[in-house]
C-alpha positions, 0 to 999 in steps of 0.5 A, spaced: 920 092 778 921 087 785 923 093 789 916 097 787 913 090 788 915 089 795 914 097 797 907 096 794 907 090 800 910 093 805 905 096 810 904 103 810 907 107 815 902 112 819 905 119 822 905 118 829 900 122 833 902 128 839 904 124 845 899 128 849 893 125 845 891 120 849 886 114 845 880 114 845 880 121 843 875 127 840 875 129 833 876 136 835 881 135 840 886 132 834 885 137 830 886 143 835 893 139 836 895 140 829 893 133 826 890 134 820 884 131 816 888 126 812 891 123 819 885 122 822 882 118 816 888 113 817 887 105 816 890 104 824 884 109 826 878 106 829 871 111 828 866 107 833 862 113 834 861 120 830 868 124 831 871 120 835 877 115 834 881 109 836 888 108 835 888 100 834 894 096 837 893 089 836 898 087 840 894 090 846 888 085 843 893 079 843 895 080 850 890 077 854 891 070 856 889 065 860 882 062 862 879 069 863 882 072 857 875 072 853 871 075 859 878 081 860 878 082 852 870 083 852 870 087 859 877 091 855 873 092 849 866 094 852 870 100 856 875 102 851 868 103 846 864 107 853 871 111 853 872 113 846 863 115 847 864 120 853 868 124 849 863 126 846 857 123 850 852 129 853 854 132 860 848 129 862 848 122 860 851 116 863 852 108 861 847 104 864 843 096 863 848 091 860 854 097 858 854 099 865 854 091 867 860 090 864 864 096 867 862 094 873 866 087 873 859 083 872 860 076 869 856 076 862 852 072 859 855 068 854 855 071 847 855 077 850 857 083 844 862 088 846 861 091 840 853 092 841 850 099 841 852 102 848 846 103 853 845 110 855 840 114 859 839 121 860 834 123 865 827 126 864 826 131 861 833 131 857 832 127 850 835 120 850 842 120 846 841 119 838 847 117 835 850 110 831 852 104 836 848 107 841 842 105 844 839 111 848 833 113 852 830 117 857 828 115 865 826 118 872 832 120 876 829 116 881 830 109 878 837 110 875 843 113 881 849 115 877 856 114 880 863 115 877 867 109 875 874 110 872 872 117 870 865 115 867 859 115 868 855 109 870 848 107 873 851 104 881 850 097 881 843 096 885 841 101 878 844 097 874 841 090 876 834 093 876 835 096 869 836 090 866 829 086 869 828 086 862 834 084 859 836 078 862 833 070 865 832 069 871 838 065 873 842 071 870 839 077 874 841 072 880 848 071 878 848 079 877 845 079 884 851 075 887 856 078 884 854 085 887 852 083 894 858 079 894 863 081 901 870 081 898 876 079 902 883 081 903 889 078 901 889 076 908 882 073 908 878 079 911 872 080 909 870 087 907 864 089 907 865 096 906 867 095 899 862 090 897 858 093 890 851 093 893 847 090 899 841 085 898 837 091 901 839 096 896 837 091 890 830 091 893 830 098 894 832 098 887 827 093 884 821 096 889 822 104 886 816 107 884 815 105 876 820 100 875 820 095 869 820 088 870 819 089 878 816 082 879 821 078 875 826 083 880 823 081 886 822 073 884 830 073 882 831 077 889 829 071 893 835 067 890 840 072 891 845 070 896 851 074 899 857 069 900 858 067 891 864 069 889 863 067 881 859 065 876 860 058 877 858 059 885 851 061 883 850 057 878 852 050 882 848 053 888 841 055 884 842 047 880 843 044 888 837 049 890 833 046 885 835 038 886 833 039 893 839 038 896 840 041 903 841 048 905 849 050 904 853 055 908 857 060 903 864 063 904 866 059 910 872 060 915 875 054 917 879 054 923 884 049 927 883 047 934 888 053 936 884 058 932 888 058 926 884 060 920 886 053 915 881 055 909 875 059 907 872 054 903 866 056 897 860 052 901 859 047 907 854 043 909 856 043 916 852 037 919 855 032 914 862 034 915 862 036 907 866 041 904 864 043 896 870 047 892 868 050 886 874 051 881 874 055 875 880 053 870 885 058 873 885 053 879 887 047 873 892 052 869 896 056 875 901 052 878 902 055 884 895 055 885 894 048 883 899 046 889 896 050 894 889 047 893 891 040 894 895 042 900 889 045 902 885 040 901 890 036 904 889 040 911 881 039 910 882 033 910 886 033 916 880 037 920 875 030 918 872 034 913 871 031 906 872 036 899 868 035 893 872 039 888 866 041 882 870 043 875 866 047 870 865 042 866 861 038 871 857 044 873 855 046 866 853 039 865 849 038 870 853 033 874 854 036 879 849 036 884 849 028 883 856 028 885 855 032 892 848 027 893 852 021 893 857 024 898 852 027 903 849 020 902 855 017 904 856 022 911 848 020 913 843 025 909 837 021 908 834 025 903 832 024 895 837 020 892 835 024 885 834 019 878 
């Protein structure tokens, strides 16, 4: 009797799937490889959309660690579901809206649900997608330019930004816009303008396209988009600093010594006041190597006569960051308002 009870408690072992069947996959694809209908009803297979399957892997879901783990998990889940739907999506369909934003690596608002309906577009006169787990809509070709992202049809960064104009606040449109126009740097710190996802001019063209909905909101947000913010936190601090009437801050600045050697690339600089602002995400705290580099870099900048104000995510999110920088600016001779 004990052996029977133990056997009943043991997890059921599923027959292995063909090694050539990659997950996610279409039901018809698996059947063509000889997988039985019963096997495709297995508890280890998720059915996110009609006629699709995802092989669930708890180890993969728990593999993300560190300060960016939640964000990485969210993106991985959206990608997994988008790949699943792509197996049965019309060849005329494409991912857009917040689904496209996630696939393009954008910062995502707190509470973003990776299991929400995928946003799928089609160009008029083709019918909008209709399926469980999908929010389909029809648009015009000039409003939704499409590109390939890892084998998926996705709206371009500029089109994606313009198409979420009615879904996001002005602040979040700026955060997303900053992400798209940022100029990446290589491992040596050299700017790579050709690697940016979009230019400000491309965002403007997308916002002003004839028939664009929510144009006013997009244009308002565009006036605050700037090249140089490398993270959501950097954009959030910059917007708070502007609202607090702090002086203009240069972004993504190279600091060099008298011999021309690169000392650091800093997040923000108040050049006239010998003040540098650095925004520290949690990885600066949890990564020991990064922490040591930060200390060495701060010392090198101090030796060149700069004061470095390091802002944590907590200070930015609780609104106290601008007061810290305001006090530092006054120490360096700024005569602006002292705030409340």
